[in-house]
Structures are given as structure tokens and as C-alpha cells.
C-alpha positions as CSV (number, residue, x, y, z in Angstrom):
1,M,58.9,76.3,85.0
2,V,62.2,77.8,86.2
3,D,64.6,78.7,83.4
4,S,68.0,77.1,84.1
5,T,69.9,78.8,81.3
6,A,73.1,80.7,82.1
7,D,71.5,84.0,81.2
8,S,68.6,83.6,83.7
9,K,70.9,82.2,86.4
10,R,73.3,85.2,86.0
11,I,70.5,87.8,86.7
12,T,69.3,85.9,89.8
13,L,72.8,85.2,91.2
14,L,73.8,88.9,90.9
15,E,71.2,89.8,93.4
16,D,72.5,87.3,96.0
17,L,76.1,88.4,96.2
18,P,77.7,89.5,99.5
19,D,78.3,93.2,99.7
20,V,82.0,93.5,100.6
21,T,84.6,92.9,97.9
22,P,88.3,93.2,99.0
23,V,90.3,95.6,96.9
24,E,93.3,94.2,95.1
25,R,96.0,96.6,94.1
26,H,99.0,96.2,91.8
27,Y,102.2,98.0,91.2
28,F,105.0,97.3,88.8
29,E,107.3,94.2,89.2
30,N,110.1,92.9,87.0
31,W,108.8,90.0,85.0
32,N,107.4,89.4,81.5
33,I,104.9,86.5,81.6
34,R,103.5,84.2,84.3
35,V,101.3,81.1,84.1
36,A,99.6,79.1,86.8
37,E,96.8,76.8,87.7
38,D,95.1,77.0,91.0
39,S,92.0,76.1,92.9
40,L,91.8,79.2,95.0
41,C,90.2,82.5,94.1
42,S,89.0,85.0,96.7
43,N,86.6,87.8,95.9
44,Y,88.4,90.9,94.8
45,L,88.1,94.2,93.1
46,S,91.0,95.6,91.0
47,P,90.3,99.3,90.6
48,N,93.6,100.7,89.2
49,R,95.4,100.1,86.0
50,R,97.8,97.2,85.8
51,D,100.9,96.8,83.7
52,F,99.8,93.3,82.5
53,Y,97.1,91.6,80.4
54,K,95.4,88.6,81.9
55,V,93.7,85.5,80.4
56,M,91.7,83.3,82.8
57,F,90.2,79.9,81.8
58,V,87.7,78.5,84.3
59,T,87.9,74.7,84.5
60,G,85.5,74.1,87.4
61,G,83.1,76.1,89.6
62,S,81.4,79.4,88.9
63,G,81.5,83.1,89.8
64,V,80.4,86.6,88.7
65,F,83.0,88.6,86.7
66,S,82.6,92.3,86.2
67,L,84.5,94.2,83.5
68,G,83.9,97.9,83.6
69,M,80.1,98.3,83.6
70,H,79.4,94.8,82.4
71,S,78.8,91.7,84.6
72,Y,78.9,88.1,83.5
73,Y,78.0,84.8,85.0
74,V,81.2,82.7,84.5
75,D,81.3,78.9,84.9
76,E,83.2,75.9,83.7
77,S,84.7,76.3,80.2
78,C,84.5,80.1,80.1
79,I,87.6,82.0,79.1
80,V,88.1,85.7,80.0
81,F,90.5,88.2,78.4
82,M,91.3,91.3,80.6
83,H,92.8,94.6,79.5
84,P,95.3,96.3,81.9
85,N,93.2,99.5,82.0
86,E,89.8,97.9,82.9
87,I,88.3,98.0,86.4
88,I,87.5,94.3,87.1
89,S,86.0,92.4,90.0
90,W,85.4,88.7,90.8
91,R,83.0,87.1,93.2
92,N,82.8,83.4,94.0
93,L,79.6,81.5,93.7
94,S,80.9,78.0,94.4
95,D,83.5,76.1,96.4
96,G,86.2,74.0,94.9
97,W,86.6,75.8,91.6
98,T,89.7,75.8,89.5
99,K,91.2,77.9,86.8
100,H,94.3,78.4,84.5
101,Y,95.5,82.0,84.1
102,C,98.3,83.7,82.3
103,L,99.6,87.2,83.0
104,F,101.8,89.0,80.5
105,K,103.2,92.5,80.4
106,K,102.7,95.2,77.8
107,R,106.4,95.2,77.0
108,Y,106.1,91.5,76.3
109,V,103.5,92.2,73.7
110,D,105.7,94.9,72.2
111,Q,108.6,92.4,72.0
112,H,106.4,89.9,70.0
113,P,104.8,91.6,66.9
114,M,102.9,88.4,65.9
115,L,101.3,88.2,69.3
116,K,100.3,91.9,69.1
117,S,98.9,91.3,65.6
118,V,96.6,88.5,66.8
119,M,95.5,90.6,69.7
120,D,94.7,93.6,67.4
121,K,92.9,91.3,64.9
122,Y,90.5,89.6,67.3
123,R,90.1,92.5,69.8
124,L,89.5,90.2,72.7
125,F,91.3,92.5,75.1
126,S,90.2,95.9,73.6
127,D,86.5,95.2,73.0
128,P,84.6,94.5,76.3
129,H,81.8,92.7,74.4
130,R,84.4,90.1,73.2
131,S,86.2,89.7,76.6
132,V,84.2,86.6,77.8
133,I,83.7,83.5,75.6
134,R,81.9,80.4,76.6
135,L,83.6,77.3,75.0
136,Q,82.1,74.1,73.9
137,S,83.6,70.8,75.1
138,A,86.0,70.2,72.2
139,A,87.4,73.7,72.2
140,A,87.6,73.7,76.0
141,T,89.7,70.5,75.9
142,T,92.0,72.1,73.3
143,V,92.4,75.3,75.3
144,N,93.1,73.3,78.5
145,N,95.9,71.4,76.7
146,L,97.4,74.7,75.4
147,F,97.4,76.1,79.0
148,H,99.3,72.9,80.1
149,Q,101.8,73.6,77.4
150,L,102.2,77.1,78.5
151,Q,102.8,75.9,82.1
152,K,105.4,73.4,80.9
153,E,107.3,76.1,79.0
154,S,107.1,78.4,82.1
155,T,108.4,75.6,84.4
156,T,111.2,74.4,82.1
157,G,112.4,77.8,81.1
158,G,115.3,78.3,78.7
159,N,116.3,80.9,76.2
160,L,113.3,80.3,73.9
161,A,110.6,79.7,76.5
162,E,109.0,83.2,76.2
163,D,109.0,82.9,72.4
164,S,107.2,79.5,72.7
165,M,104.7,80.9,75.3
166,Q,103.6,83.7,73.0
167,A,102.9,81.2,70.3
168,Y,100.7,79.2,72.6
169,L,98.9,82.5,73.6
170,Q,98.1,83.1,70.0
171,L,96.7,79.6,69.6
172,I,94.5,80.1,72.7
173,M,93.0,83.3,71.2
174,I,92.5,81.6,67.8
175,E,90.9,78.5,69.3
176,S,88.6,80.8,71.4
177,M,87.6,82.8,68.4
178,K,86.5,79.6,66.6
179,E,83.6,79.5,69.1
180,A,82.9,83.2,69.1
181,N,80.1,82.5,71.7
182,F,80.0,85.9,73.6
183,P,77.4,85.8,76.4
184,E,75.3,88.9,76.9
185,P,76.3,90.9,80.0
186,A,74.0,91.7,82.8
187,T,73.3,95.3,83.9
188,V,75.2,96.4,87.0
189,S,73.3,98.0,89.9
190,D,73.3,101.8,90.6
191,D,75.5,101.2,93.6
192,Y,78.1,99.4,91.6
193,R,77.9,102.1,88.9
194,H,78.7,104.8,91.5
195,V,81.6,102.7,92.8
196,H,82.9,102.1,89.3
197,D,82.6,105.8,88.4
198,F,84.6,106.7,91.5
199,F,87.4,104.3,90.7
200,H,87.3,105.4,87.0
201,L,87.7,109.1,88.0
202,L,90.5,108.2,90.5
203,E,92.3,106.3,87.8
204,N,91.9,109.1,85.3
205,E,93.3,111.6,87.8
206,T,96.4,109.5,88.6
207,A,97.1,107.6,85.4
208,T,98.9,110.5,83.7
209,I,100.6,112.1,86.6
210,N,103.9,113.8,85.7
211,Y,105.8,117.0,86.7
212,D,103.9,119.1,84.1
213,K,100.6,117.6,85.1
214,P,100.5,117.0,88.9
215,L,97.6,115.6,90.8
216,R,94.5,117.9,90.4
217,I,92.2,116.7,93.1
218,R,92.9,114.9,96.4
219,T,90.0,115.3,98.8
220,A,86.9,113.2,99.3
221,K,84.7,116.2,98.7
222,E,86.4,117.1,95.4
223,F,85.8,113.5,94.1
224,A,82.2,113.5,95.3
225,D,81.5,116.9,93.7
226,L,82.8,115.8,90.3
227,L,80.6,112.7,90.6
228,Q,77.6,114.8,91.6
229,L,77.1,112.8,94.8
230,H,77.1,113.9,98.4
231,P,80.4,112.9,100.1
232,N,78.6,111.0,102.8
233,H,76.6,109.0,100.3
234,L,79.7,108.1,98.2
235,N,81.6,107.3,101.4
236,A,78.8,104.9,102.6
237,L,78.7,103.2,99.2
238,L,82.4,102.5,99.1
239,K,82.4,101.4,102.8
240,K,79.6,99.0,102.0
241,H,81.0,97.5,98.9
242,T,84.7,97.5,99.5
243,G,85.1,97.9,103.3
244,Q,87.1,101.1,102.9
245,N,86.2,104.8,102.7
246,I,87.0,107.4,100.1
247,S,90.1,108.8,101.8
248,T,91.6,105.3,102.2
249,H,91.1,104.5,98.5
250,I,92.7,107.9,97.5
251,K,95.6,107.3,99.9
252,S,96.2,103.8,98.6
253,R,96.1,104.9,95.0
254,L,98.6,107.7,95.7
255,L,100.9,105.2,97.5
256,D,100.7,102.8,94.4
257,E,101.6,105.7,92.1
258,S,104.5,106.7,94.4
259,K,105.8,103.2,94.4
260,A,105.6,103.0,90.6
261,L,107.4,106.4,90.2
262,L,110.1,105.3,92.7
263,L,110.7,102.1,90.8
264,Q,110.4,103.2,87.2
265,T,112.0,106.7,87.3
266,D,115.1,108.4,88.7
267,W,113.1,111.4,89.7
268,T,114.0,113.1,93.0
269,L,111.7,112.7,96.0
270,Q,110.8,116.4,95.6
271,D,109.6,115.8,92.1
272,I,107.6,112.7,92.9
273,G,106.0,114.4,96.0
274,Y,105.1,117.4,93.8
275,C,103.4,115.2,91.2
276,I,101.2,113.5,93.7
277,G,100.2,116.7,95.5
278,F,102.7,117.5,98.2
279,A,104.2,120.9,98.3
280,D,107.5,119.8,99.7
281,Q,109.6,116.6,100.0
282,P,109.6,116.2,103.8
283,N,105.7,116.0,103.8
284,F,105.8,113.4,101.0
285,S,108.5,111.3,102.8
286,Q,106.5,111.4,106.1
287,F,103.3,110.3,104.3
288,F,105.1,107.4,102.6
289,K,106.9,106.2,105.7
290,K,103.8,106.5,107.9
291,N,101.9,104.2,105.5
292,I,104.6,101.8,104.1
293,G,106.9,101.6,107.2
294,I,110.1,102.7,105.4
295,T,111.2,105.9,103.7
296,P,110.9,106.4,99.9
297,N,114.7,106.0,99.5
298,E,114.7,102.8,101.5
299,F,111.9,101.5,99.3
300,R,113.9,102.3,96.2
301,R,117.1,100.7,97.5
302,T,115.2,97.5,98.7
303,Y,113.7,97.0,95.3
304,A,117.0,97.7,93.5
305,N,118.7,95.1,95.7
306,G,116.1,92.5,94.7
307,G,113.8,92.8,97.7
308,M,110.1,93.0,97.6
309,A,108.2,95.6,99.6
């Protein structure tokens, strides 16, 4: 007899996934909290740190969600809590699936001590073993209603909208913890582990960039050596699973960090270029314009004037 439980289904389905997962990258934009409901979710891998937390509540359909080195079969009535620093990926397993989601910035948490207190108490974002909860019918209905209230506050706006929204977020976490049904993760493949380790190393190398600690390594060979892999093997794994090679991922991450530094600091182009590994400003500006289409200064001015690059 075939076991139809979620646990047995998860192991089977992980073996049937397509290879290529498009890479989704984020840099910093000026908002505090966003809420939405949609029926679209493409496969994606988010390998670099984000400046926001994410809560996703699946209301229909199914997929495989990977958080760090843990993978979960996620279907209707599952809720997922994602920390900004985790490497995450999602792969669809069905058509016509729907979800609610809420994104909120780290600064939003700092502005609301009660929200931070609930997050710290239940550790839904900080403990990977608590990040996925399977809800029973009654709890799922309550959480669904709370998301609708979040959406209503987001749409109506007003001076107290963000205060109200953080209260609903607290209630969503508390209602989820009443269930405390944490599914066991599946073990990821060796291929995925190598891909994860590459992005983890890339993130560690770029996450603390500053003038006193410029980028230490930049080449494909340097990354492969630190991971104790042959560069050709690592390159083949990344190409197979993400559609991009090592150099492209390194370049994209450096561009992300350049954008963040341009938008969040008043550093000179010389200082930013030095931090990400360029000996002089003209080479950095040429690198940026070649890949983004405008100069670093033009990018800064466009964002300052309310444009999106």
C-alpha cells in the first residue's frame, strides 16, 4: 500500500523536481510593510540577504520550500516564516495555487517593540525548525481572516495603519503557535548542498563589506578552492541548478551590494569601488555602467528622485 502522508509524499516529490531554479535577487527599497494575496508563484531561489522578513500562508496548491539546508513539502494551510538572512527557494508542484504573504522590514520590527517581543518569544523566524507550521482547519480559517484584515489595513492606509498591521502580525504568530505542528524537513541532495554552500560563502564574503574590510575573494577559482571543489564541477552544478555560472553569480552579487551602498550611504564612488574589490573608481564605474546601463551617479540620482532602477 502506498503511504499518502505528507512526509512520504515530500520525499518522493523532491526527486521529481526540475533542475533549473531562477535566481531572485533583492536590494533595498523604501517601504516598511507590504501585504498581498496572489495566485502566481514562479520557481525561485533567493541566495542573498534581504532587508525584510516574510510570512507566507498557502491557501491552495503545493510546492517544495527550502530554507537553508532544510526542505519541506508545503501545501494548503501551511504557514512559513522566513528570516532575512536565510537562503530560500521555492518550487511549484501544482497549478492554480494561492497564497497570502506579508513582507516587513527590520526597521519596522525595531519601531514596534511588542512585535519584536513576540518574534523573540516564539522564535518562528530565528529557529529553522519552527519556520514551517501545518495548520488545522479552524486555525487556518482564523489566520486567513487575519491576513484579510492585514490587507484591509494596507489598502485603507492612514496614520495608524502600520500600528494596526503589526498587531495582526502578532496574532498570526500566536494563532500559528497554538498548533505548533512543525513538519520534519527532508534531507537536501549533495548537489543542493554544494549550491547552498556556495551562496552561503558568497553572502558571508559580501555581507560585511566596508572600507576597513573590503571584499576578500572575487574569482571563481577562489570560491571553489574554499569549498574544496574543482572550479569546473562547481560551475557545472550552478549552471545546472540555477542556469548561471559562478562568475555571473559573483558579478550579480557585487552589483546588488553596489546598489545598496549607493542608496544607503553617502560614500564616494572611489570608496564603494574599493570595498567591492576595484583598485580605482573609473574601473568600478565602467563595471557598473556595463551591467546596469547607467553610471553609479545616475543610479543614485534616479533613486533619490523617486525612480526605480
